[in-house]
C-alpha positions, -999 to +999 in steps of 0.1 A: +169-473+458+174-492+426+185-528+429+209-542+403+197-578+400+203-607+376+172-622+361+151-640+387+147-672+367+184-675+363+189-671+400+163-697+407+180-721+383+213-715+400+200-719+435+181-751+428+210-766+408+235-756+436+213-772+463+209-804+444+242-804+426+222-816+397+205-799+367+181-828+364+169-825+400+167-788+398+146-791+366+122-814+383+118-789+411+113-760+388+091-779+362+114-772+333+139-793+314+175-799+325+186-782+293+166-751+303+183-750+338+217-754+322+210-725+298+198-703+326+229-710+347+252-705+317+235-671+310+239-661+346+276-670+346+280-650+314+262-620+329+282-621+361+315-629+344+321-656+370+320-694+368+297-708+394+300-745+386+326-770+374+309-793+350+327-827+352+316-860+337+282-868+353+291-845+382+283-809+391+306-791+415+303-756+429+333-733+424+346-712+453+325-683+439+294-705+436+299-717+472+301-681+484+271-671+463+247-699+472+239-691+509+233-655+501+209-663+473+192-690+493+187-666+522+172-640+498+147-665+484+139-677+519+132-641+530+109-635+500+091-668+506+086-659+543+074-624+535+050-638+509+036-664+533+026-636+557+004-620+531-032-633+532-056-627+503-089-612+512-116-638+520-126-660+548-113-692+531-079-695+515-078-715+482-044-722+468-044-730+431-014-746+413-010-741+376+015-756+352+041-733+338+028-729+302-008-721+311-019-686+303-035-673+335-055-647+316-077-675+305-091-679+340-102-642+345-090-644+381-099-608+389-135-615+380-134-647+400-122-628+431-149-602+426-176-629+422-164-650+452-152-624+477-154-649+505-126-669+489-090-657+491-074-671+460-036-676+458-019-689+426+013-708+425+029-711+390+047-733+380+032-761+400+028-798+394+015-830+411+041-831+438+030-796+450-006-810+452+006-842+470+027-822+495-003-800+502+013-768+489-018-763+467-054-773+472-061-780+435-041-780+403-044-772+366-020-798+352-010-808+317-012-845+309-037-874+306-056-867+338-056-902+353-045-901+389-058-926+415-072-909+445-079-876+427-108-861+409-098-851+374-119-827+353-108-820+317-104-784+307-116-778+271-126-805+247-103-829+231-085-862+236-050-873+246-029-847+264-047-817+277-052-795+307-070-810+338-084-796+370-072-820+397-082-821+433-079-848+460-110-870+463-113-861+500-115-824+493-129-822+458-163-813+470-153-785+494-173-754+488-143-733+476-131-760+452-167-765+439-169-727+434-137-727+412-149-757+393-182-740+386-164-709+375-145-728+349-178-744+337-195-710+334-168-693+314-179-687+278-162-706+250-154-675+230-121-659+238-102-634+217-069-644+234-069-679+221-080-698+191-092-727+211-113-706+235-114-702+273-111-731+296-143-750+300-148-782+320-162-809+298-169-836+323-148-855+348-129-887+353-127-902+387-097-925+390 
């Protein structure tokens, strides 16, 4: 069977915006800009030939079509999420890594990590941000920013100053064996990388805030 589906990102943007009745809150949830959410929803409406929202002054309202569409789309995402949660990566210990949306996962050589640390079942959530870490949806996070977060151990990825990528873990679990193993993996990766001018990620020290 071949499924005729709109783009998944557009459906996610619609579903989040419809739940919150806000492009701003949907953007926060999806780690994108409100303009990006609005563009995805507009593209979805154009593709379907159906208006899903009424855009009033400082107010977003679902049309009748949007109201009918939302529960079906939400149920579909819920089923996908439930089915995904039942899948367990191989390994005695589950490690859930969050990664910000613009990070290239190829830099981490995850297949090689899984081969080297067969005892760790690594699962990746992207995009993810600090609130996923705070809520316990991920165990550690590669985030973009300044890396100063009280109560968290922050290790800079790659050299530089100012904004950058940081490996962030709660102070209470930062020294758990599986997190230490991933931190060591980042430290051991060579600097040379044909995929990027700036090289592979490499921890260059840590800041404890």
